[in-house]
mmCIF file as Biopython writes it, N, C-alpha, C and O atoms, coordinates in Angstrom:
data_model
#
loop_
_atom_site.group_PDB
_atom_site.id
_atom_site.type_symbol
_atom_site.label_atom_id
_atom_site.label_alt_id
_atom_site.label_comp_id
_atom_site.label_asym_id
_atom_site.label_entity_id
_atom_site.label_seq_id
_atom_site.pdbx_PDB_ins_code
_atom_site.Cartn_x
_atom_site.Cartn_y
_atom_site.Cartn_z
_atom_site.occupancy
_atom_site.B_iso_or_equiv
_atom_site.auth_seq_id
_atom_site.auth_asym_id
_atom_site.pdbx_PDB_model_num
ATOM 1   N N  . MET A ? 1  ? -51.647 14.958 2.689   1.0 0.0 1  A 1 
ATOM 2   C CA . MET A ? 1  ? -50.456 14.446 2.024   1.0 0.0 1  A 1 
ATOM 3   C C  . MET A ? 1  ? -50.095 14.960 0.940   1.0 0.0 1  A 1 
ATOM 4   O O  . MET A ? 1  ? -50.971 15.194 0.107   1.0 0.0 1  A 1 
ATOM 5   N N  . ASP A ? 2  ? -48.801 15.259 0.664   1.0 0.0 2  A 1 
ATOM 6   C CA . ASP A ? 2  ? -48.157 15.977 -0.423  1.0 0.0 2  A 1 
ATOM 7   C C  . ASP A ? 2  ? -48.312 14.961 -1.639  1.0 0.0 2  A 1 
ATOM 8   O O  . ASP A ? 2  ? -48.659 13.790 -1.486  1.0 0.0 2  A 1 
ATOM 9   N N  . GLU A ? 3  ? -48.028 15.522 -2.807  1.0 0.0 3  A 1 
ATOM 10  C CA . GLU A ? 3  ? -48.356 14.878 -3.993  1.0 0.0 3  A 1 
ATOM 11  C C  . GLU A ? 3  ? -47.299 13.531 -4.106  1.0 0.0 3  A 1 
ATOM 12  O O  . GLU A ? 3  ? -46.169 13.585 -3.623  1.0 0.0 3  A 1 
ATOM 13  N N  . MET A ? 4  ? -47.820 12.319 -4.809  1.0 0.0 4  A 1 
ATOM 14  C CA . MET A ? 4  ? -46.884 11.238 -4.564  1.0 0.0 4  A 1 
ATOM 15  C C  . MET A ? 4  ? -45.912 11.280 -5.839  1.0 0.0 4  A 1 
ATOM 16  O O  . MET A ? 4  ? -46.420 11.354 -6.958  1.0 0.0 4  A 1 
ATOM 17  N N  . PRO A ? 5  ? -44.548 11.233 -5.686  1.0 0.0 5  A 1 
ATOM 18  C CA . PRO A ? 5  ? -43.750 11.379 -6.832  1.0 0.0 5  A 1 
ATOM 19  C C  . PRO A ? 5  ? -44.157 10.209 -8.102  1.0 0.0 5  A 1 
ATOM 20  O O  . PRO A ? 5  ? -44.323 9.015  -7.852  1.0 0.0 5  A 1 
ATOM 21  N N  . ARG A ? 6  ? -44.250 10.669 -9.169  1.0 0.0 6  A 1 
ATOM 22  C CA . ARG A ? 6  ? -44.735 9.574  -10.214 1.0 0.0 6  A 1 
ATOM 23  C C  . ARG A ? 6  ? -43.915 8.380  -10.426 1.0 0.0 6  A 1 
ATOM 24  O O  . ARG A ? 6  ? -44.367 7.321  -10.861 1.0 0.0 6  A 1 
ATOM 25  N N  . SER A ? 7  ? -42.796 8.569  -10.130 1.0 0.0 7  A 1 
ATOM 26  C CA . SER A ? 7  ? -41.687 7.233  -10.254 1.0 0.0 7  A 1 
ATOM 27  C C  . SER A ? 7  ? -42.133 6.427  -8.947  1.0 0.0 7  A 1 
ATOM 28  O O  . SER A ? 7  ? -42.478 5.253  -9.080  1.0 0.0 7  A 1 
ATOM 29  N N  . PHE A ? 8  ? -42.133 6.990  -7.769  1.0 0.0 8  A 1 
ATOM 30  C CA . PHE A ? 8  ? -42.541 5.900  -6.770  1.0 0.0 8  A 1 
ATOM 31  C C  . PHE A ? 8  ? -44.066 5.278  -6.911  1.0 0.0 8  A 1 
ATOM 32  O O  . PHE A ? 8  ? -44.366 4.145  -6.535  1.0 0.0 8  A 1 
ATOM 33  N N  . LEU A ? 9  ? -45.006 6.253  -7.543  1.0 0.0 9  A 1 
ATOM 34  C CA . LEU A ? 9  ? -46.335 5.725  -8.030  1.0 0.0 9  A 1 
ATOM 35  C C  . LEU A ? 9  ? -46.088 4.491  -8.789  1.0 0.0 9  A 1 
ATOM 36  O O  . LEU A ? 9  ? -46.588 3.392  -8.548  1.0 0.0 9  A 1 
ATOM 37  N N  . ARG A ? 10 ? -45.192 4.812  -9.813  1.0 0.0 10 A 1 
ATOM 38  C CA . ARG A ? 10 ? -45.108 3.595  -10.854 1.0 0.0 10 A 1 
ATOM 39  C C  . ARG A ? 10 ? -44.434 2.143  -10.169 1.0 0.0 10 A 1 
ATOM 40  O O  . ARG A ? 10 ? -44.888 1.021  -10.391 1.0 0.0 10 A 1 
ATOM 41  N N  . CYS A ? 11 ? -43.354 2.418  -9.368  1.0 0.0 11 A 1 
ATOM 42  C CA . CYS A ? 11 ? -42.783 1.362  -8.558  1.0 0.0 11 A 1 
ATOM 43  C C  . CYS A ? 11 ? -44.241 0.671  -7.762  1.0 0.0 11 A 1 
ATOM 44  O O  . CYS A ? 11 ? -44.597 -0.470 -8.056  1.0 0.0 11 A 1 
ATOM 45  N N  . LEU A ? 12 ? -44.794 1.276  -7.023  1.0 0.0 12 A 1 
ATOM 46  C CA . LEU A ? 12 ? -45.983 0.721  -6.407  1.0 0.0 12 A 1 
ATOM 47  C C  . LEU A ? 12 ? -46.715 0.010  -7.169  1.0 0.0 12 A 1 
ATOM 48  O O  . LEU A ? 12 ? -46.973 -1.164 -6.902  1.0 0.0 12 A 1 
ATOM 49  N N  . ALA A ? 13 ? -47.267 0.786  -8.502  1.0 0.0 13 A 1 
ATOM 50  C CA . ALA A ? 13 ? -47.947 0.140  -9.213  1.0 0.0 13 A 1 
ATOM 51  C C  . ALA A ? 13 ? -47.649 -1.290 -9.709  1.0 0.0 13 A 1 
ATOM 52  O O  . ALA A ? 13 ? -48.511 -2.160 -9.830  1.0 0.0 13 A 1 
ATOM 53  N N  . ARG A ? 14 ? -46.477 -1.426 -9.953  1.0 0.0 14 A 1 
ATOM 54  C CA . ARG A ? 14 ? -45.813 -2.823 -10.240 1.0 0.0 14 A 1 
ATOM 55  C C  . ARG A ? 14 ? -45.956 -4.000 -8.990  1.0 0.0 14 A 1 
ATOM 56  O O  . ARG A ? 14 ? -45.820 -5.218 -9.105  1.0 0.0 14 A 1 
ATOM 57  N N  . ASP A ? 15 ? -46.237 -3.305 -7.913  1.0 0.0 15 A 1 
ATOM 58  C CA . ASP A ? 15 ? -46.206 -4.460 -6.758  1.0 0.0 15 A 1 
ATOM 59  C C  . ASP A ? 15 ? -47.609 -4.193 -5.830  1.0 0.0 15 A 1 
ATOM 60  O O  . ASP A ? 15 ? -47.498 -3.541 -4.791  1.0 0.0 15 A 1 
ATOM 61  N N  . PRO A ? 16 ? -48.850 -4.692 -6.223  1.0 0.0 16 A 1 
ATOM 62  C CA . PRO A ? 16 ? -49.811 -4.562 -5.845  1.0 0.0 16 A 1 
ATOM 63  C C  . PRO A ? 16 ? -50.004 -4.817 -4.333  1.0 0.0 16 A 1 
ATOM 64  O O  . PRO A ? 16 ? -50.869 -4.176 -3.736  1.0 0.0 16 A 1 
ATOM 65  N N  . GLU A ? 17 ? -49.219 -5.748 -3.668  1.0 0.0 17 A 1 
ATOM 66  C CA . GLU A ? 17 ? -49.010 -5.983 -2.365  1.0 0.0 17 A 1 
ATOM 67  C C  . GLU A ? 17 ? -48.397 -4.849 -1.652  1.0 0.0 17 A 1 
ATOM 68  O O  . GLU A ? 17 ? -48.819 -4.633 -0.515  1.0 0.0 17 A 1 
ATOM 69  N N  . ALA A ? 18 ? -47.501 -4.111 -2.110  1.0 0.0 18 A 1 
ATOM 70  C CA . ALA A ? 18 ? -46.701 -3.352 -1.422  1.0 0.0 18 A 1 
ATOM 71  C C  . ALA A ? 18 ? -47.816 -1.721 -1.665  1.0 0.0 18 A 1 
ATOM 72  O O  . ALA A ? 18 ? -47.805 -0.709 -0.964  1.0 0.0 18 A 1 
ATOM 73  N N  . MET A ? 19 ? -48.441 -1.939 -2.570  1.0 0.0 19 A 1 
ATOM 74  C CA . MET A ? 19 ? -49.405 -0.709 -2.665  1.0 0.0 19 A 1 
ATOM 75  C C  . MET A ? 19 ? -50.380 -0.600 -1.488  1.0 0.0 19 A 1 
ATOM 76  O O  . MET A ? 19 ? -50.604 0.462  -0.907  1.0 0.0 19 A 1 
ATOM 77  N N  . LYS A ? 20 ? -51.044 -1.981 -1.123  1.0 0.0 20 A 1 
ATOM 78  C CA . LYS A ? 20 ? -51.968 -2.010 -0.433  1.0 0.0 20 A 1 
ATOM 79  C C  . LYS A ? 20 ? -51.194 -2.158 1.238   1.0 0.0 20 A 1 
ATOM 80  O O  . LYS A ? 20 ? -51.913 -1.965 2.218   1.0 0.0 20 A 1 
ATOM 81  N N  . ARG A ? 21 ? -50.213 -2.389 1.363   1.0 0.0 21 A 1 
ATOM 82  C CA . ARG A ? 21 ? -49.143 -2.012 2.478   1.0 0.0 21 A 1 
ATOM 83  C C  . ARG A ? 21 ? -49.164 -0.498 2.735   1.0 0.0 21 A 1 
ATOM 84  O O  . ARG A ? 21 ? -49.727 0.063  3.674   1.0 0.0 21 A 1 
ATOM 85  N N  . PHE A ? 22 ? -48.457 0.069  1.745   1.0 0.0 22 A 1 
ATOM 86  C CA . PHE A ? 22 ? -48.471 1.545  1.736   1.0 0.0 22 A 1 
ATOM 87  C C  . PHE A ? 22 ? -49.878 2.207  2.176   1.0 0.0 22 A 1 
ATOM 88  O O  . PHE A ? 22 ? -49.902 2.961  3.149   1.0 0.0 22 A 1 
ATOM 89  N N  . ALA A ? 23 ? -51.130 1.894  1.396   1.0 0.0 23 A 1 
ATOM 90  C CA . ALA A ? 23 ? -52.262 2.573  1.912   1.0 0.0 23 A 1 
ATOM 91  C C  . ALA A ? 23 ? -52.853 2.420  3.131   1.0 0.0 23 A 1 
ATOM 92  O O  . ALA A ? 23 ? -53.844 3.023  3.542   1.0 0.0 23 A 1 
ATOM 93  N N  . ALA A ? 24 ? -51.993 1.317  3.881   1.0 0.0 24 A 1 
ATOM 94  C CA . ALA A ? 24 ? -52.533 1.144  5.351   1.0 0.0 24 A 1 
ATOM 95  C C  . ALA A ? 24 ? -51.667 1.733  6.411   1.0 0.0 24 A 1 
ATOM 96  O O  . ALA A ? 24 ? -51.884 1.725  7.623   1.0 0.0 24 A 1 
ATOM 97  N N  . LEU A ? 25 ? -50.615 2.263  5.748   1.0 0.0 25 A 1 
ATOM 98  C CA . LEU A ? 25 ? -49.711 2.918  6.870   1.0 0.0 25 A 1 
ATOM 99  C C  . LEU A ? 25 ? -50.271 4.243  7.328   1.0 0.0 25 A 1 
ATOM 100 O O  . LEU A ? 25 ? -50.981 4.897  6.564   1.0 0.0 25 A 1 
ATOM 101 N N  . PRO A ? 26 ? -49.954 4.705  8.661   1.0 0.0 26 A 1 
ATOM 102 C CA . PRO A ? 26 ? -50.639 5.747  9.100   1.0 0.0 26 A 1 
ATOM 103 C C  . PRO A ? 26 ? -49.868 6.973  8.521   1.0 0.0 26 A 1 
ATOM 104 O O  . PRO A ? 26 ? -48.654 7.071  8.348   1.0 0.0 26 A 1 
ATOM 105 N N  . GLU A ? 27 ? -50.918 7.953  8.243   1.0 0.0 27 A 1 
ATOM 106 C CA . GLU A ? 27 ? -50.337 9.094  7.453   1.0 0.0 27 A 1 
ATOM 107 C C  . GLU A ? 27 ? -48.900 9.652  7.963   1.0 0.0 27 A 1 
ATOM 108 O O  . GLU A ? 27 ? -48.159 10.024 7.053   1.0 0.0 27 A 1 
ATOM 109 N N  . GLY A ? 28 ? -48.472 9.747  9.093   1.0 0.0 28 A 1 
ATOM 110 C CA . GLY A ? 28 ? -47.152 10.093 9.145   1.0 0.0 28 A 1 
ATOM 111 C C  . GLY A ? 28 ? -45.831 9.115  8.834   1.0 0.0 28 A 1 
ATOM 112 O O  . GLY A ? 28 ? -44.640 9.414  8.742   1.0 0.0 28 A 1 
ATOM 113 N N  . VAL A ? 29 ? -46.399 8.039  8.730   1.0 0.0 29 A 1 
ATOM 114 C CA . VAL A ? 29 ? -45.232 6.994  8.048   1.0 0.0 29 A 1 
ATOM 115 C C  . VAL A ? 29 ? -45.393 7.187  6.594   1.0 0.0 29 A 1 
ATOM 116 O O  . VAL A ? 29 ? -44.357 7.106  5.934   1.0 0.0 29 A 1 
ATOM 117 N N  . LYS A ? 30 ? -46.582 7.446  5.921   1.0 0.0 30 A 1 
ATOM 118 C CA . LYS A ? 30 ? -46.656 7.609  4.607   1.0 0.0 30 A 1 
ATOM 119 C C  . LYS A ? 30 ? -45.836 8.915  4.232   1.0 0.0 30 A 1 
ATOM 120 O O  . LYS A ? 30 ? -45.237 8.933  3.156   1.0 0.0 30 A 1 
ATOM 121 N N  . GLU A ? 31 ? -45.796 9.840  4.951   1.0 0.0 31 A 1 
ATOM 122 C CA . GLU A ? 31 ? -45.081 11.141 4.860   1.0 0.0 31 A 1 
ATOM 123 C C  . GLU A ? 31 ? -43.602 10.895 4.654   1.0 0.0 31 A 1 
ATOM 124 O O  . GLU A ? 31 ? -42.974 11.355 3.700   1.0 0.0 31 A 1 
ATOM 125 N N  . GLN A ? 32 ? -43.030 10.058 5.711   1.0 0.0 32 A 1 
ATOM 126 C CA . GLN A ? 32 ? -41.658 9.666  5.697   1.0 0.0 32 A 1 
ATOM 127 C C  . GLN A ? 32 ? -41.493 8.909  4.585   1.0 0.0 32 A 1 
ATOM 128 O O  . GLN A ? 32 ? -40.579 9.321  3.871   1.0 0.0 32 A 1 
ATOM 129 N N  . GLN A ? 33 ? -42.046 7.965  4.195   1.0 0.0 33 A 1 
ATOM 130 C CA . GLN A ? 33 ? -41.945 7.003  2.999   1.0 0.0 33 A 1 
ATOM 131 C C  . GLN A ? 33 ? -41.657 7.998  1.853   1.0 0.0 33 A 1 
ATOM 132 O O  . GLN A ? 33 ? -40.597 7.983  1.228   1.0 0.0 33 A 1 
ATOM 133 N N  . LEU A ? 34 ? -42.730 8.917  1.601   1.0 0.0 34 A 1 
ATOM 134 C CA . LEU A ? 34 ? -42.724 9.695  0.561   1.0 0.0 34 A 1 
ATOM 135 C C  . LEU A ? 34 ? -41.441 10.705 0.469   1.0 0.0 34 A 1 
ATOM 136 O O  . LEU A ? 34 ? -40.920 11.048 -0.593  1.0 0.0 34 A 1 
ATOM 137 N N  . ALA A ? 35 ? -41.009 11.134 1.824   1.0 0.0 35 A 1 
ATOM 138 C CA . ALA A ? 35 ? -39.901 11.948 1.717   1.0 0.0 35 A 1 
ATOM 139 C C  . ALA A ? 35 ? -38.481 11.182 1.346   1.0 0.0 35 A 1 
ATOM 140 O O  . ALA A ? 35 ? -37.436 11.599 0.847   1.0 0.0 35 A 1 
ATOM 141 N N  . ARG A ? 36 ? -38.907 9.864  1.813   1.0 0.0 36 A 1 
ATOM 142 C CA . ARG A ? 36 ? -37.448 8.886  1.064   1.0 0.0 36 A 1 
ATOM 143 C C  . ARG A ? 36 ? -37.556 8.958  -0.235  1.0 0.0 36 A 1 
ATOM 144 O O  . ARG A ? 36 ? -36.633 9.397  -0.921  1.0 0.0 36 A 1 
ATOM 145 N N  . ALA A ? 37 ? -38.969 8.435  -0.866  1.0 0.0 37 A 1 
ATOM 146 C CA . ALA A ? 37 ? -38.761 8.628  -2.224  1.0 0.0 37 A 1 
ATOM 147 C C  . ALA A ? 37 ? -38.603 9.795  -2.976  1.0 0.0 37 A 1 
ATOM 148 O O  . ALA A ? 37 ? -38.158 9.710  -4.121  1.0 0.0 37 A 1 
ATOM 149 N N  . ARG A ? 38 ? -38.913 10.893 -2.481  1.0 0.0 38 A 1 
ATOM 150 C CA . ARG A ? 38 ? -38.303 12.114 -3.143  1.0 0.0 38 A 1 
ATOM 151 C C  . ARG A ? 38 ? -36.958 12.371 -3.171  1.0 0.0 38 A 1 
ATOM 152 O O  . ARG A ? 38 ? -36.503 13.044 -4.097  1.0 0.0 38 A 1 
ATOM 153 N N  . GLY A ? 39 ? -36.146 11.883 -2.183  1.0 0.0 39 A 1 
ATOM 154 C CA . GLY A ? 39 ? -34.888 11.763 -2.089  1.0 0.0 39 A 1 
ATOM 155 C C  . GLY A ? 39 ? -34.112 10.922 -2.747  1.0 0.0 39 A 1 
ATOM 156 O O  . GLY A ? 39 ? -32.911 11.162 -2.867  1.0 0.0 39 A 1 
ATOM 157 N N  . ALA A ? 40 ? -34.707 9.766  -3.293  1.0 0.0 40 A 1 
ATOM 158 C CA . ALA A ? 40 ? -34.175 8.673  -4.178  1.0 0.0 40 A 1 
ATOM 159 C C  . ALA A ? 40 ? -33.413 9.134  -5.431  1.0 0.0 40 A 1 
ATOM 160 O O  . ALA A ? 40 ? -33.919 9.881  -6.269  1.0 0.0 40 A 1 
ATOM 161 N N  . ARG A ? 41 ? -32.197 8.658  -5.506  1.0 0.0 41 A 1 
ATOM 162 C CA . ARG A ? 41 ? -31.376 9.114  -6.719  1.0 0.0 41 A 1 
ATOM 163 C C  . ARG A ? 41 ? -31.616 8.225  -7.666  1.0 0.0 41 A 1 
ATOM 164 O O  . ARG A ? 41 ? -31.114 8.572  -8.735  1.0 0.0 41 A 1 
ATOM 165 N N  . SER A ? 42 ? -32.174 7.231  -7.706  1.0 0.0 42 A 1 
ATOM 166 C CA . SER A ? 42 ? -32.240 5.948  -8.668  1.0 0.0 42 A 1 
ATOM 167 C C  . SER A ? 42 ? -33.433 5.282  -8.762  1.0 0.0 42 A 1 
ATOM 168 O O  . SER A ? 42 ? -34.150 5.287  -7.762  1.0 0.0 42 A 1 
ATOM 169 N N  . ARG A ? 43 ? -33.865 4.608  -9.923  1.0 0.0 43 A 1 
ATOM 170 C CA . ARG A ? 43 ? -35.055 3.860  -9.788  1.0 0.0 43 A 1 
ATOM 171 C C  . ARG A ? 43 ? -35.012 2.681  -8.885  1.0 0.0 43 A 1 
ATOM 172 O O  . ARG A ? 43 ? -35.982 2.180  -8.316  1.0 0.0 43 A 1 
ATOM 173 N N  . ALA A ? 44 ? -33.554 2.229  -8.810  1.0 0.0 44 A 1 
ATOM 174 C CA . ALA A ? 44 ? -33.309 1.046  -7.720  1.0 0.0 44 A 1 
ATOM 175 C C  . ALA A ? 44 ? -33.548 1.597  -6.422  1.0 0.0 44 A 1 
ATOM 176 O O  . ALA A ? 44 ? -34.108 0.865  -5.606  1.0 0.0 44 A 1 
ATOM 177 N N  . GLU A ? 45 ? -33.237 2.718  -6.097  1.0 0.0 45 A 1 
ATOM 178 C CA . GLU A ? 45 ? -33.387 2.953  -4.648  1.0 0.0 45 A 1 
ATOM 179 C C  . GLU A ? 45 ? -35.016 3.109  -4.285  1.0 0.0 45 A 1 
ATOM 180 O O  . GLU A ? 45 ? -35.508 2.757  -3.213  1.0 0.0 45 A 1 
ATOM 181 N N  . LEU A ? 46 ? -35.673 3.648  -5.284  1.0 0.0 46 A 1 
ATOM 182 C CA . LEU A ? 46 ? -37.162 3.606  -5.314  1.0 0.0 46 A 1 
ATOM 183 C C  . LEU A ? 46 ? -37.910 1.927  -5.133  1.0 0.0 46 A 1 
ATOM 184 O O  . LEU A ? 46 ? -38.771 1.689  -4.286  1.0 0.0 46 A 1 
ATOM 185 N N  . GLU A ? 47 ? -37.426 0.998  -6.012  1.0 0.0 47 A 1 
ATOM 186 C CA . GLU A ? 47 ? -37.598 -0.272 -5.712  1.0 0.0 47 A 1 
ATOM 187 C C  . GLU A ? 47 ? -37.405 -0.902 -4.633  1.0 0.0 47 A 1 
ATOM 188 O O  . GLU A ? 47 ? -38.218 -1.677 -4.129  1.0 0.0 47 A 1 
ATOM 189 N N  . ALA A ? 48 ? -36.029 -0.549 -4.074  1.0 0.0 48 A 1 
ATOM 190 C CA . ALA A ? 48 ? -35.708 -1.115 -2.694  1.0 0.0 48 A 1 
ATOM 191 C C  . ALA A ? 48 ? -36.685 -0.566 -1.762  1.0 0.0 48 A 1 
ATOM 192 O O  . ALA A ? 48 ? -37.238 -1.312 -0.954  1.0 0.0 48 A 1 
ATOM 193 N N  . LEU A ? 49 ? -36.962 0.789  -1.818  1.0 0.0 49 A 1 
ATOM 194 C CA . LEU A ? 49 ? -38.184 1.347  -0.772  1.0 0.0 49 A 1 
ATOM 195 C C  . LEU A ? 49 ? -39.361 0.880  -0.916  1.0 0.0 49 A 1 
ATOM 196 O O  . LEU A ? 49 ? -40.067 0.911  0.092   1.0 0.0 49 A 1 
ATOM 197 N N  . VAL A ? 50 ? -39.897 0.358  -2.068  1.0 0.0 50 A 1 
ATOM 198 C CA . VAL A ? 50 ? -41.043 -0.182 -2.419  1.0 0.0 50 A 1 
ATOM 199 C C  . VAL A ? 50 ? -41.042 -1.797 -1.751  1.0 0.0 50 A 1 
ATOM 200 O O  . VAL A ? 50 ? -42.061 -2.240 -1.221  1.0 0.0 50 A 1 
ATOM 201 N N  . ARG A ? 51 ? -39.972 -2.478 -1.832  1.0 0.0 51 A 1 
ATOM 202 C CA . ARG A ? 51 ? -39.802 -3.892 -1.388  1.0 0.0 51 A 1 
ATOM 203 C C  . ARG A ? 51 ? -39.602 -3.627 0.343   1.0 0.0 51 A 1 
ATOM 204 O O  . ARG A ? 51 ? -40.025 -4.496 1.105   1.0 0.0 51 A 1 
ATOM 205 N N  . GLU A ? 52 ? -39.122 -2.726 0.746   1.0 0.0 52 A 1 
ATOM 206 C CA . GLU A ? 52 ? -39.249 -2.556 2.096   1.0 0.0 52 A 1 
ATOM 207 C C  . GLU A ? 52 ? -40.608 -2.286 2.817   1.0 0.0 52 A 1 
ATOM 208 O O  . GLU A ? 52 ? -40.638 -2.486 4.031   1.0 0.0 52 A 1 
ATOM 209 N N  . LEU A ? 53 ? -41.721 -1.854 2.191   1.0 0.0 53 A 1 
ATOM 210 C CA . LEU A ? 53 ? -42.904 -1.730 2.724   1.0 0.0 53 A 1 
ATOM 211 C C  . LEU A ? 53 ? -43.668 -3.162 3.041   1.0 0.0 53 A 1 
ATOM 212 O O  . LEU A ? 53 ? -44.791 -3.165 3.545   1.0 0.0 53 A 1 
#
């Protein structure tokens, strides 16, 4: 898995349940979520991505 964007990691850190759900995802799905996080243009987009987990 590529390095996790720091802003995405900070959003995950604020939501321990989302972090657990992310950790439980299959590697391919994690990569898809990380690609979405890298493409996010705002903190609000990242927070929405974390809420979707």
